[in-house]
PQR file of N, CA, C, O and H, with PARSE charges and radii, in Angstrom:
ATOM      1  N   MET A   1     -76.624  41.262  43.585 -0.4000 1.5000
ATOM      2  CA  MET A   1     -76.645  39.925  43.038 -0.0000 2.0000
ATOM      3  C   MET A   1     -77.570  39.067  43.897  0.5500 1.7000
ATOM      4  O   MET A   1     -77.505  39.105  45.126 -0.5500 1.4000
ATOM      5  N   ASP A   2     -78.420  38.304  43.248 -0.4000 1.5000
ATOM      6  CA  ASP A   2     -79.351  37.415  43.944 -0.0000 2.0000
ATOM      7  C   ASP A   2     -78.857  35.975  43.809  0.5500 1.7000
ATOM      8  O   ASP A   2     -78.646  35.472  42.706 -0.5500 1.4000
ATOM      9  H   ASP A   2     -78.474  38.272  42.250  0.4000 1.0000
ATOM     10  N   LEU A   3     -78.680  35.333  44.951 -0.4000 1.5000
ATOM     11  CA  LEU A   3     -78.160  33.973  44.999 -0.0000 2.0000
ATOM     12  C   LEU A   3     -79.070  33.112  45.867  0.5500 1.7000
ATOM     13  O   LEU A   3     -79.850  33.628  46.667 -0.5500 1.4000
ATOM     14  H   LEU A   3     -78.851  35.742  45.848  0.4000 1.0000
ATOM     15  N   PHE A   4     -78.963  31.803  45.704 -0.4000 1.5000
ATOM     16  CA  PHE A   4     -79.634  30.861  46.593 -0.0000 2.0000
ATOM     17  C   PHE A   4     -78.555  30.209  47.440  0.5500 1.7000
ATOM     18  O   PHE A   4     -77.675  29.526  46.917 -0.5500 1.4000
ATOM     19  H   PHE A   4     -78.328  31.383  45.054  0.4000 1.0000
ATOM     20  N   ILE A   5     -78.622  30.419  48.750 -0.4000 1.5000
ATOM     21  CA  ILE A   5     -77.637  29.850  49.654 -0.0000 2.0000
ATOM     22  C   ILE A   5     -78.353  28.894  50.595  0.5500 1.7000
ATOM     23  O   ILE A   5     -79.253  29.285  51.339 -0.5500 1.4000
ATOM     24  H   ILE A   5     -79.337  30.974  49.175  0.4000 1.0000
ATOM     25  N   ASN A   6     -77.936  27.637  50.549 -0.4000 1.5000
ATOM     26  CA  ASN A   6     -78.562  26.584  51.344 -0.0000 2.0000
ATOM     27  C   ASN A   6     -80.080  26.579  51.164  0.5500 1.7000
ATOM     28  O   ASN A   6     -80.841  26.414  52.118 -0.5500 1.4000
ATOM     29  H   ASN A   6     -77.205  27.319  49.945  0.4000 1.0000
ATOM     30  N   GLY A   7     -80.498  26.767  49.897 -0.4000 1.5000
ATOM     31  CA  GLY A   7     -81.907  26.705  49.547 -0.0000 2.0000
ATOM     32  C   GLY A   7     -82.698  27.974  49.787  0.5500 1.7000
ATOM     33  O   GLY A   7     -83.886  28.021  49.467 -0.5500 1.4000
ATOM     34  H   GLY A   7     -79.880  26.901  49.122  0.4000 1.0000
ATOM     35  N   GLN A   8     -82.078  29.003  50.340 -0.4000 1.5000
ATOM     36  CA  GLN A   8     -82.778  30.237  50.658 -0.0000 2.0000
ATOM     37  C   GLN A   8     -82.332  31.363  49.723  0.5500 1.7000
ATOM     38  O   GLN A   8     -81.135  31.535  49.495 -0.5500 1.4000
ATOM     39  H   GLN A   8     -81.113  28.965  50.600  0.4000 1.0000
ATOM     40  N   PRO A   9     -83.282  32.132  49.179 -0.5600 1.5000
ATOM     41  CA  PRO A   9     -82.884  33.269  48.345  0.2800 2.0000
ATOM     42  C   PRO A   9     -82.243  34.359  49.200  0.5500 1.7000
ATOM     43  O   PRO A   9     -82.746  34.700  50.270 -0.5500 1.4000
ATOM     44  N   ARG A  10     -81.138  34.893  48.717 -0.4000 1.5000
ATOM     45  CA  ARG A  10     -80.438  35.977  49.422 -0.0000 2.0000
ATOM     46  C   ARG A  10     -80.007  37.002  48.393  0.5500 1.7000
ATOM     47  O   ARG A  10     -79.664  36.657  47.262 -0.5500 1.4000
ATOM     48  H   ARG A  10     -80.729  34.615  47.848  0.4000 1.0000
ATOM     49  N   SER A  11     -80.026  38.251  48.788 -0.4000 1.5000
ATOM     50  CA  SER A  11     -79.614  39.337  47.911 -0.0000 2.0000
ATOM     51  C   SER A  11     -78.331  39.961  48.452  0.5500 1.7000
ATOM     52  O   SER A  11     -78.208  40.202  49.653 -0.5500 1.4000
ATOM     53  H   SER A  11     -80.305  38.531  49.707  0.4000 1.0000
ATOM     54  N   PHE A  12     -77.376  40.220  47.558 -0.4000 1.5000
ATOM     55  CA  PHE A  12     -76.098  40.811  47.929 -0.0000 2.0000
ATOM     56  C   PHE A  12     -75.831  42.009  47.023  0.5500 1.7000
ATOM     57  O   PHE A  12     -75.125  41.884  46.023 -0.5500 1.4000
ATOM     58  H   PHE A  12     -77.476  40.024  46.582  0.4000 1.0000
ATOM     59  N   PRO A  13     -76.392  43.170  47.365 -0.5600 1.5000
ATOM     60  CA  PRO A  13     -76.203  44.351  46.507  0.2800 2.0000
ATOM     61  C   PRO A  13     -74.744  44.793  46.415  0.5500 1.7000
ATOM     62  O   PRO A  13     -74.369  45.483  45.467 -0.5500 1.4000
ATOM     63  N   GLN A  14     -73.924  44.408  47.382 -0.4000 1.5000
ATOM     64  CA  GLN A  14     -72.521  44.799  47.373 -0.0000 2.0000
ATOM     65  C   GLN A  14     -71.687  43.983  46.390  0.5500 1.7000
ATOM     66  O   GLN A  14     -70.547  44.349  46.101 -0.5500 1.4000
ATOM     67  H   GLN A  14     -74.229  43.848  48.152  0.4000 1.0000
ATOM     68  N   LEU A  15     -72.234  42.880  45.870 -0.4000 1.5000
ATOM     69  CA  LEU A  15     -71.506  42.053  44.911 -0.0000 2.0000
ATOM     70  C   LEU A  15     -71.903  42.446  43.491  0.5500 1.7000
ATOM     71  O   LEU A  15     -73.062  42.315  43.097 -0.5500 1.4000
ATOM     72  H   LEU A  15     -73.159  42.582  46.105  0.4000 1.0000
ATOM     73  N   ALA A  16     -70.941  42.922  42.744 -0.4000 1.5000
ATOM     74  CA  ALA A  16     -71.179  43.341  41.365 -0.0000 2.0000
ATOM     75  C   ALA A  16     -70.886  42.193  40.410  0.5500 1.7000
ATOM     76  O   ALA A  16     -70.376  41.148  40.812 -0.5500 1.4000
ATOM     77  H   ALA A  16     -70.000  43.029  43.064  0.4000 1.0000
ATOM     78  N   ALA A  17     -71.210  42.400  39.155 -0.4000 1.5000
ATOM     79  CA  ALA A  17     -70.876  41.418  38.119 -0.0000 2.0000
ATOM     80  C   ALA A  17     -69.377  41.157  38.174  0.5500 1.7000
ATOM     81  O   ALA A  17     -68.581  42.084  38.327 -0.5500 1.4000
ATOM     82  H   ALA A  17     -71.624  43.250  38.828  0.4000 1.0000
ATOM     83  N   GLY A  18     -69.005  39.905  38.049 -0.4000 1.5000
ATOM     84  CA  GLY A  18     -67.600  39.544  38.116 -0.0000 2.0000
ATOM     85  C   GLY A  18     -67.125  39.177  39.507  0.5500 1.7000
ATOM     86  O   GLY A  18     -65.958  38.836  39.700 -0.5500 1.4000
ATOM     87  H   GLY A  18     -69.651  39.152  37.925  0.4000 1.0000
ATOM     88  N   ALA A  19     -68.032  39.245  40.487 -0.4000 1.5000
ATOM     89  CA  ALA A  19     -67.663  38.856  41.856 -0.0000 2.0000
ATOM     90  C   ALA A  19     -67.345  37.363  41.885  0.5500 1.7000
ATOM     91  O   ALA A  19     -67.882  36.583  41.098 -0.5500 1.4000
ATOM     92  H   ALA A  19     -68.980  39.521  40.330  0.4000 1.0000
ATOM     93  N   THR A  20     -66.477  36.990  42.789 -0.4000 1.5000
ATOM     94  CA  THR A  20     -66.067  35.593  42.905 -0.0000 2.0000
ATOM     95  C   THR A  20     -66.649  34.958  44.165  0.5500 1.7000
ATOM     96  O   THR A  20     -67.217  35.633  45.024 -0.5500 1.4000
ATOM     97  H   THR A  20     -66.041  37.623  43.428  0.4000 1.0000
ATOM     98  N   LEU A  21     -66.491  33.668  44.244 -0.4000 1.5000
ATOM     99  CA  LEU A  21     -66.910  32.935  45.428 -0.0000 2.0000
ATOM    100  C   LEU A  21     -66.196  33.467  46.667  0.5500 1.7000
ATOM    101  O   LEU A  21     -66.794  33.563  47.739 -0.5500 1.4000
ATOM    102  H   LEU A  21     -66.030  33.120  43.546  0.4000 1.0000
ATOM    103  N   ASN A  22     -64.936  33.808  46.522 -0.4000 1.5000
ATOM    104  CA  ASN A  22     -64.183  34.375  47.635 -0.0000 2.0000
ATOM    105  C   ASN A  22     -64.799  35.694  48.106  0.5500 1.7000
ATOM    106  O   ASN A  22     -64.851  35.958  49.307 -0.5500 1.4000
ATOM    107  H   ASN A  22     -64.451  33.730  45.651  0.4000 1.0000
ATOM    108  N   ASP A  23     -65.265  36.523  47.168 -0.4000 1.5000
ATOM    109  CA  ASP A  23     -65.930  37.789  47.522 -0.0000 2.0000
ATOM    110  C   ASP A  23     -67.188  37.529  48.342  0.5500 1.7000
ATOM    111  O   ASP A  23     -67.472  38.248  49.300 -0.5500 1.4000
ATOM    112  H   ASP A  23     -65.222  36.309  46.192  0.4000 1.0000
ATOM    113  N   LEU A  24     -67.937  36.504  47.964 -0.4000 1.5000
ATOM    114  CA  LEU A  24     -69.152  36.158  48.708 -0.0000 2.0000
ATOM    115  C   LEU A  24     -68.817  35.722  50.121  0.5500 1.7000
ATOM    116  O   LEU A  24     -69.449  36.174  51.076 -0.5500 1.4000
ATOM    117  H   LEU A  24     -67.707  35.920  47.185  0.4000 1.0000
ATOM    118  N   LEU A  25     -67.840  34.859  50.266 -0.4000 1.5000
ATOM    119  CA  LEU A  25     -67.481  34.376  51.602 -0.0000 2.0000
ATOM    120  C   LEU A  25     -66.979  35.518  52.479  0.5500 1.7000
ATOM    121  O   LEU A  25     -67.211  35.524  53.687 -0.5500 1.4000
ATOM    122  H   LEU A  25     -67.326  34.492  49.490  0.4000 1.0000
ATOM    123  N   THR A  26     -66.294  36.481  51.875 -0.4000 1.5000
ATOM    124  CA  THR A  26     -65.865  37.671  52.619 -0.0000 2.0000
ATOM    125  C   THR A  26     -67.089  38.476  53.058  0.5500 1.7000
ATOM    126  O   THR A  26     -67.154  38.940  54.196 -0.5500 1.4000
ATOM    127  H   THR A  26     -66.105  36.476  50.893  0.4000 1.0000
ATOM    128  N   ALA A  27     -68.060  38.640  52.152 -0.4000 1.5000
ATOM    129  CA  ALA A  27     -69.289  39.381  52.484 -0.0000 2.0000
ATOM    130  C   ALA A  27     -70.065  38.692  53.599  0.5500 1.7000
ATOM    131  O   ALA A  27     -70.727  39.353  54.400 -0.5500 1.4000
ATOM    132  H   ALA A  27     -68.007  38.263  51.227  0.4000 1.0000
ATOM    133  N   LEU A  28     -69.983  37.365  53.650 -0.4000 1.5000
ATOM    134  CA  LEU A  28     -70.677  36.608  54.700 -0.0000 2.0000
ATOM    135  C   LEU A  28     -69.852  36.500  55.981  0.5500 1.7000
ATOM    136  O   LEU A  28     -70.318  35.951  56.979 -0.5500 1.4000
ATOM    137  H   LEU A  28     -69.446  36.829  53.000  0.4000 1.0000
ATOM    138  N   ALA A  29     -68.624  37.026  55.951 -0.4000 1.5000
ATOM    139  CA  ALA A  29     -67.705  36.998  57.097 -0.0000 2.0000
ATOM    140  C   ALA A  29     -67.443  35.564  57.576  0.5500 1.7000
ATOM    141  O   ALA A  29     -67.394  35.295  58.776 -0.5500 1.4000
ATOM    142  H   ALA A  29     -68.245  37.473  55.140  0.4000 1.0000
ATOM    143  N   LEU A  30     -67.276  34.653  56.611 -0.4000 1.5000
ATOM    144  CA  LEU A  30     -66.967  33.272  56.943 -0.0000 2.0000
ATOM    145  C   LEU A  30     -65.473  33.027  56.825  0.5500 1.7000
ATOM    146  O   LEU A  30     -64.827  33.499  55.889 -0.5500 1.4000
ATOM    147  H   LEU A  30     -67.316  34.872  55.636  0.4000 1.0000
ATOM    148  N   LYS A  31     -64.934  32.291  57.772 -0.4000 1.5000
ATOM    149  CA  LYS A  31     -63.509  31.963  57.749 -0.0000 2.0000
ATOM    150  C   LYS A  31     -63.274  30.812  56.782  0.5500 1.7000
ATOM    151  O   LYS A  31     -63.925  29.771  56.869 -0.5500 1.4000
ATOM    152  H   LYS A  31     -65.458  31.908  58.532  0.4000 1.0000
ATOM    153  N   ALA A  32     -62.350  31.007  55.873 -0.4000 1.5000
ATOM    154  CA  ALA A  32     -62.106  30.042  54.800 -0.0000 2.0000
ATOM    155  C   ALA A  32     -61.733  28.656  55.312  0.5500 1.7000
ATOM    156  O   ALA A  32     -62.061  27.652  54.680 -0.5500 1.4000
ATOM    157  H   ALA A  32     -61.822  31.853  55.803  0.4000 1.0000
ATOM    158  N   ASP A  33     -61.058  28.597  56.435 -0.4000 1.5000
ATOM    159  CA  ASP A  33     -60.626  27.284  56.921 -0.0000 2.0000
ATOM    160  C   ASP A  33     -61.735  26.507  57.617  0.5500 1.7000
ATOM    161  O   ASP A  33     -61.508  25.400  58.106 -0.5500 1.4000
ATOM    162  H   ASP A  33     -60.790  29.412  56.948  0.4000 1.0000
ATOM    163  N   ARG A  34     -62.937  27.084  57.663 -0.4000 1.5000
ATOM    164  CA  ARG A  34     -64.034  26.426  58.373 -0.0000 2.0000
ATOM    165  C   ARG A  34     -65.256  26.169  57.511  0.5500 1.7000
ATOM    166  O   ARG A  34     -66.320  25.838  58.033 -0.5500 1.4000
ATOM    167  H   ARG A  34     -63.121  27.983  57.266  0.4000 1.0000
ATOM    168  N   VAL A  35     -65.122  26.318  56.184 -0.4000 1.5000
ATOM    169  CA  VAL A  35     -66.277  26.104  55.325 -0.0000 2.0000
ATOM    170  C   VAL A  35     -65.928  25.216  54.134  0.5500 1.7000
ATOM    171  O   VAL A  35     -64.773  25.121  53.719 -0.5500 1.4000
ATOM    172  H   VAL A  35     -64.257  26.587  55.759  0.4000 1.0000
ATOM    173  N   ALA A  36     -66.950  24.578  53.606 -0.4000 1.5000
ATOM    174  CA  ALA A  36     -66.877  23.851  52.339 -0.0000 2.0000
ATOM    175  C   ALA A  36     -68.011  24.406  51.484  0.5500 1.7000
ATOM    176  O   ALA A  36     -69.084  24.736  51.990 -0.5500 1.4000
ATOM    177  H   ALA A  36     -67.888  24.655  53.943  0.4000 1.0000
ATOM    178  N   VAL A  37     -67.757  24.503  50.171 -0.4000 1.5000
ATOM    179  CA  VAL A  37     -68.725  25.148  49.295 -0.0000 2.0000
ATOM    180  C   VAL A  37     -69.020  24.299  48.062  0.5500 1.7000
ATOM    181  O   VAL A  37     -68.120  23.766  47.412 -0.5500 1.4000
ATOM    182  H   VAL A  37     -66.886  24.235  49.760  0.4000 1.0000
ATOM    183  N   GLU A  38     -70.316  24.196  47.766 -0.4000 1.5000
ATOM    184  CA  GLU A  38     -70.779  23.591  46.521 -0.0000 2.0000
ATOM    185  C   GLU A  38     -71.417  24.706  45.706  0.5500 1.7000
ATOM    186  O   GLU A  38     -72.267  25.439  46.209 -0.5500 1.4000
ATOM    187  H   GLU A  38     -71.047  24.629  48.294  0.4000 1.0000
ATOM    188  N   HIS A  39     -71.010  24.833  44.453 -0.4000 1.5000
ATOM    189  CA  HIS A  39     -71.489  25.895  43.565 -0.0000 2.0000
ATOM    190  C   HIS A  39     -72.173  25.247  42.369  0.5500 1.7000
ATOM    191  O   HIS A  39     -71.530  24.567  41.570 -0.5500 1.4000
ATOM    192  H   HIS A  39     -70.319  24.237  44.044  0.4000 1.0000
ATOM    193  N   ASN A  40     -73.468  25.461  42.252 -0.4000 1.5000
ATOM    194  CA  ASN A  40     -74.255  24.890  41.147 -0.0000 2.0000
ATOM    195  C   ASN A  40     -74.009  23.390  40.981  0.5500 1.7000
ATOM    196  O   ASN A  40     -73.868  22.892  39.864 -0.5500 1.4000
ATOM    197  H   ASN A  40     -73.990  26.013  42.901  0.4000 1.0000
ATOM    198  N   GLY A  41     -73.960  22.681  42.106 -0.4000 1.5000
ATOM    199  CA  GLY A  41     -73.863  21.230  42.077 -0.0000 2.0000
ATOM    200  C   GLY A  41     -72.461  20.655  42.080  0.5500 1.7000
ATOM    201  O   GLY A  41     -72.296  19.436  42.099 -0.5500 1.4000
ATOM    202  H   GLY A  41     -74.075  23.085  43.013  0.4000 1.0000
ATOM    203  N   SER A  42     -71.446  21.512  42.061 -0.4000 1.5000
ATOM    204  CA  SER A  42     -70.057  21.028  42.064 -0.0000 2.0000
ATOM    205  C   SER A  42     -69.309  21.579  43.267  0.5500 1.7000
ATOM    206  O   SER A  42     -69.383  22.772  43.564 -0.5500 1.4000
ATOM    207  H   SER A  42     -71.581  22.502  42.045  0.4000 1.0000
ATOM    208  N   ILE A  43     -68.591  20.705  43.953 -0.4000 1.5000
ATOM    209  CA  ILE A  43     -67.780  21.152  45.078 -0.0000 2.0000
ATOM    210  C   ILE A  43     -66.608  21.955  44.532  0.5500 1.7000
ATOM    211  O   ILE A  43     -65.962  21.556  43.563 -0.5500 1.4000
ATOM    212  H   ILE A  43     -68.531  19.737  43.711  0.4000 1.0000
ATOM    213  N   VAL A  44     -66.347  23.086  45.165 -0.4000 1.5000
ATOM    214  CA  VAL A  44     -65.267  23.970  44.720 -0.0000 2.0000
ATOM    215  C   VAL A  44     -64.162  23.922  45.766  0.5500 1.7000
ATOM    216  O   VAL A  44     -64.393  24.231  46.935 -0.5500 1.4000
ATOM    217  H   VAL A  44     -66.872  23.410  45.952  0.4000 1.0000
ATOM    218  N   GLY A  45     -62.978  23.539  45.352 -0.4000 1.5000
ATOM    219  CA  GLY A  45     -61.829  23.512  46.249 -0.0000 2.0000
ATOM    220  C   GLY A  45     -61.408  24.923  46.645  0.5500 1.7000
ATOM    221  O   GLY A  45     -61.564  25.871  45.876 -0.5500 1.4000
ATOM    222  H   GLY A  45     -62.790  23.288  44.402  0.4000 1.0000
ATOM    223  N   ARG A  46     -60.884  25.042  47.832 -0.4000 1.5000
ATOM    224  CA  ARG A  46     -60.489  26.345  48.368 -0.0000 2.0000
ATOM    225  C   ARG A  46     -59.594  27.151  47.415  0.5500 1.7000
ATOM    226  O   ARG A  46     -59.814  28.355  47.281 -0.5500 1.4000
ATOM    227  H   ARG A  46     -60.758  24.272  48.456  0.4000 1.0000
ATOM    228  N   PRO A  47     -58.600  26.554  46.747 -0.5600 1.5000
ATOM    229  CA  PRO A  47     -57.755  27.354  45.846  0.2800 2.0000
ATOM    230  C   PRO A  47     -58.527  27.993  44.680  0.5500 1.7000
ATOM    231  O   PRO A  47     -58.093  29.008  44.136 -0.5500 1.4000
ATOM    232  N   ALA A  48     -59.660  27.408  44.299 -0.4000 1.5000
ATOM    233  CA  ALA A  48     -60.428  27.933  43.169 -0.0000 2.0000
ATOM    234  C   ALA A  48     -61.425  29.021  43.555  0.5500 1.7000
ATOM    235  O   ALA A  48     -62.054  29.609  42.675 -0.5500 1.4000
ATOM    236  H   ALA A  48     -60.013  26.584  44.741  0.4000 1.0000
ATOM    237  N   TRP A  49     -61.586  29.301  44.837 -0.4000 1.5000
ATOM    238  CA  TRP A  49     -62.563  30.300  45.259 -0.0000 2.0000
ATOM    239  C   TRP A  49     -62.293  31.671  44.652  0.5500 1.7000
ATOM    240  O   TRP A  49     -63.234  32.388  44.309 -0.5500 1.4000
ATOM    241  H   TRP A  49     -61.075  28.823  45.551  0.4000 1.0000
ATOM    242  N   VAL A  50     -61.030  32.046  44.514 -0.4000 1.5000
ATOM    243  CA  VAL A  50     -60.705  33.381  44.005 -0.0000 2.0000
ATOM    244  C   VAL A  50     -60.933  33.507  42.504  0.5500 1.7000
ATOM    245  O   VAL A  50     -60.963  34.618  41.975 -0.5500 1.4000
ATOM    246  H   VAL A  50     -60.266  31.464  44.793  0.4000 1.0000
ATOM    247  N   THR A  51     -61.094  32.388  41.815 -0.4000 1.5000
ATOM    248  CA  THR A  51     -61.299  32.441  40.369 -0.0000 2.0000
ATOM    249  C   THR A  51     -62.677  31.933  39.939  0.5500 1.7000
ATOM    250  O   THR A  51     -62.976  31.899  38.746 -0.5500 1.4000
ATOM    251  H   THR A  51     -61.070  31.485  42.245  0.4000 1.0000
ATOM    252  N   THR A  52     -63.511  31.541  40.893 -0.4000 1.5000
ATOM    253  CA  THR A  52     -64.847  31.022  40.565 -0.0000 2.0000
ATOM    254  C   THR A  52     -65.837  32.186  40.523  0.5500 1.7000
ATOM    255  O   THR A  52     -66.189  32.742  41.563 -0.5500 1.4000
ATOM    256  H   THR A  52     -63.268  31.569  41.862  0.4000 1.0000
ATOM    257  N   PRO A  53     -66.287  32.556  39.317 -0.5600 1.5000
ATOM    258  CA  PRO A  53     -67.211  33.691  39.212  0.2800 2.0000
ATOM    259  C   PRO A  53     -68.619  33.307  39.644  0.5500 1.7000
ATOM    260  O   PRO A  53     -69.045  32.160  39.509 -0.5500 1.4000
ATOM    261  N   LEU A  54     -69.325  34.298  40.164 -0.4000 1.5000
ATOM    262  CA  LEU A  54     -70.720  34.111  40.539 -0.0000 2.0000
ATOM    263  C   LEU A  54     -71.606  34.877  39.569  0.5500 1.7000
ATOM    264  O   LEU A  54     -71.204  35.900  39.015 -0.5500 1.4000
ATOM    265  H   LEU A  54     -68.980  35.230  40.273  0.4000 1.0000
ATOM    266  N   ALA A  55     -72.816  34.368  39.371 -0.4000 1.5000
ATOM    267  CA  ALA A  55     -73.813  35.049  38.554 -0.0000 2.0000
ATOM    268  C   ALA A  55     -75.137  35.007  39.305  0.5500 1.7000
ATOM    269  O   ALA A  55     -75.405  34.071  40.058 -0.5500 1.4000
ATOM    270  H   ALA A  55     -73.142  33.537  39.821  0.4000 1.0000
ATOM    271  N   SER A  56     -75.945  36.009  39.099 -0.4000 1.5000
ATOM    272  CA  SER A  56     -77.245  36.051  39.748 -0.0000 2.0000
ATOM    273  C   SER A  56     -78.001  34.762  39.436  0.5500 1.7000
ATOM    274  O   SER A  56     -78.028  34.312  38.291 -0.5500 1.4000
ATOM    275  H   SER A  56     -75.727  36.770  38.487  0.4000 1.0000
ATOM    276  N   GLY A  57     -78.615  34.172  40.464 -0.4000 1.5000
ATOM    277  CA  GLY A  57     -79.355  32.931  40.313 -0.0000 2.0000
ATOM    278  C   GLY A  57     -78.559  31.689  40.648  0.5500 1.7000
ATOM    279  O   GLY A  57     -79.118  30.593  40.705 -0.5500 1.4000
ATOM    280  H   GLY A  57     -78.593  34.538  41.394  0.4000 1.0000
ATOM    281  N   ASP A  58     -77.245  31.842  40.875 -0.4000 1.5000
ATOM    282  CA  ASP A  58     -76.424  30.685  41.239 -0.0000 2.0000
ATOM    283  C   ASP A  58     -76.929  30.064  42.530  0.5500 1.7000
ATOM    284  O   ASP A  58     -77.481  30.743  43.397 -0.5500 1.4000
ATOM    285  H   ASP A  58     -76.791  32.732  40.828  0.4000 1.0000
ATOM    286  N   LYS A  59     -76.724  28.746  42.637 -0.4000 1.5000
ATOM    287  CA  LYS A  59     -77.121  27.992  43.829 -0.0000 2.0000
ATOM    288  C   LYS A  59     -75.868  27.515  44.552  0.5500 1.7000
ATOM    289  O   LYS A  59     -75.001  26.866  43.967 -0.5500 1.4000
ATOM    290  H   LYS A  59     -76.275  28.195  41.933  0.4000 1.0000
ATOM    291  N   LEU A  60     -75.795  27.852  45.829 -0.4000 1.5000
ATOM    292  CA  LEU A  60     -74.642  27.468  46.639 -0.0000 2.0000
ATOM    293  C   LEU A  60     -75.095  26.750  47.894  0.5500 1.7000
ATOM    294  O   LEU A  60     -76.111  27.091  48.499 -0.5500 1.4000
ATOM    295  H   LEU A  60     -76.499  28.380  46.304  0.4000 1.0000
ATOM    296  N   GLU A  61     -74.327  25.761  48.263 -0.4000 1.5000
ATOM    297  CA  GLU A  61     -74.494  25.103  49.557 -0.0000 2.0000
ATOM    298  C   GLU A  61     -73.206  25.386  50.315  0.5500 1.7000
ATOM    299  O   GLU A  61     -72.111  25.067  49.850 -0.5500 1.4000
ATOM    300  H   GLU A  61     -73.502  25.484  47.771  0.4000 1.0000
ATOM    301  N   ILE A  62     -73.352  25.983  51.475 -0.4000 1.5000
ATOM    302  CA  ILE A  62     -72.184  26.325  52.294 -0.0000 2.0000
ATOM    303  C   ILE A  62     -72.319  25.617  53.623  0.5500 1.7000
ATOM    304  O   ILE A  62     -73.289  25.805  54.357 -0.5500 1.4000
ATOM    305  H   ILE A  62     -74.241  26.242  51.853  0.4000 1.0000
ATOM    306  N   VAL A  63     -71.320  24.796  53.917 -0.4000 1.5000
ATOM    307  CA  VAL A  63     -71.288  24.047  55.174 -0.0000 2.0000
ATOM    308  C   VAL A  63     -70.222  24.687  56.057  0.5500 1.7000
ATOM    309  O   VAL A  63     -69.067  24.831  55.658 -0.5500 1.4000
ATOM    310  H   VAL A  63     -70.532  24.643  53.320  0.4000 1.0000
ATOM    311  N   HIS A  64     -70.631  25.063  57.250 -0.4000 1.5000
ATOM    312  CA  HIS A  64     -69.728  25.720  58.196 -0.0000 2.0000
ATOM    313  C   HIS A  64     -69.389  24.727  59.298  0.5500 1.7000
ATOM    314  O   HIS A  64     -70.276  24.251  60.007 -0.5500 1.4000
ATOM    315  H   HIS A  64     -71.570  24.945  57.574  0.4000 1.0000
ATOM    316  N   PHE A  65     -68.117  24.419  59.440 -0.4000 1.5000
ATOM    317  CA  PHE A  65     -67.690  23.472  60.453 -0.0000 2.0000
ATOM    318  C   PHE A  65     -67.531  24.185  61.799  0.5500 1.7000
ATOM    319  O   PHE A  65     -66.987  25.286  61.882 -0.5500 1.4000
ATOM    320  H   PHE A  65     -67.396  24.805  58.864  0.4000 1.0000
ATOM    321  N   VAL A  66     -68.015  23.531  62.829 -0.4000 1.5000
ATOM    322  CA  VAL A  66     -67.952  24.096  64.180 -0.0000 2.0000
ATOM    323  C   VAL A  66     -67.208  23.112  65.069  0.5500 1.7000
ATOM    324  O   VAL A  66     -67.509  21.919  65.082 -0.5500 1.4000
ATOM    325  H   VAL A  66     -68.457  22.637  62.761  0.4000 1.0000
ATOM    326  N   GLY A  67     -66.240  23.622  65.804 -0.4000 1.5000
ATOM    327  CA  GLY A  67     -65.508  22.773  66.739 -0.0000 2.0000
ATOM    328  C   GLY A  67     -66.158  22.833  68.113  0.5500 1.7000
ATOM    329  O   GLY A  67     -67.006  23.685  68.384 -0.5500 1.4000
ATOM    330  H   GLY A  67     -65.995  24.591  65.793  0.4000 1.0000
ATOM    331  N   GLY A  68     -65.759  21.947  68.940 -0.4000 1.5000
ATOM    332  CA  GLY A  68     -66.298  21.973  70.286 -0.0000 2.0000
ATOM    333  C   GLY A  68     -66.007  20.675  70.999  0.5500 1.7000
ATOM    334  O   GLY A  68     -65.306  19.799  70.492 -0.5500 1.4000
ATOM    335  H   GLY A  68     -65.071  21.255  68.720  0.4000 1.0000
ATOM    336  N   GLY A  69     -66.553  20.578  72.161 -0.4000 1.5000
ATOM    337  CA  GLY A  69     -66.339  19.381  72.966 -0.0000 2.0000
ATOM    338  C   GLY A  69     -65.168  19.555  73.915  0.5500 1.7000
ATOM    339  O   GLY A  69     -64.546  20.615  73.984 -0.5500 1.4000
ATOM    340  H   GLY A  69     -67.123  21.289  72.573  0.4000 1.0000
ATOM    341  N   SER A  70     -64.896  18.519  74.620 -0.4000 1.5000
ATOM    342  CA  SER A  70     -63.775  18.620  75.571 -0.0000 2.0000
ATOM    343  C   SER A  70     -62.875  17.412  75.473  0.5500 1.7000
ATOM    344  O   SER A  70     -61.882  17.322  76.195 -0.5500 1.4000
ATOM    345  H   SER A  70     -65.401  17.658  74.564  0.4000 1.0000
TER
END
């Protein structure tokens, strides 16, 4: 599956038709509690990740939150 993530084309041969947003985040090894996702211009809430289907050509913006400081 070919997707655009944060404006960059990326290929995910391991994602078949019917893959979900949750499958993508697993493939990217991102922790669910540390990311926010926009799918084709709409923010997707965490509970909907398992039911949000992906299709080749979809555009995603993924923001990864990083903690730090003292």
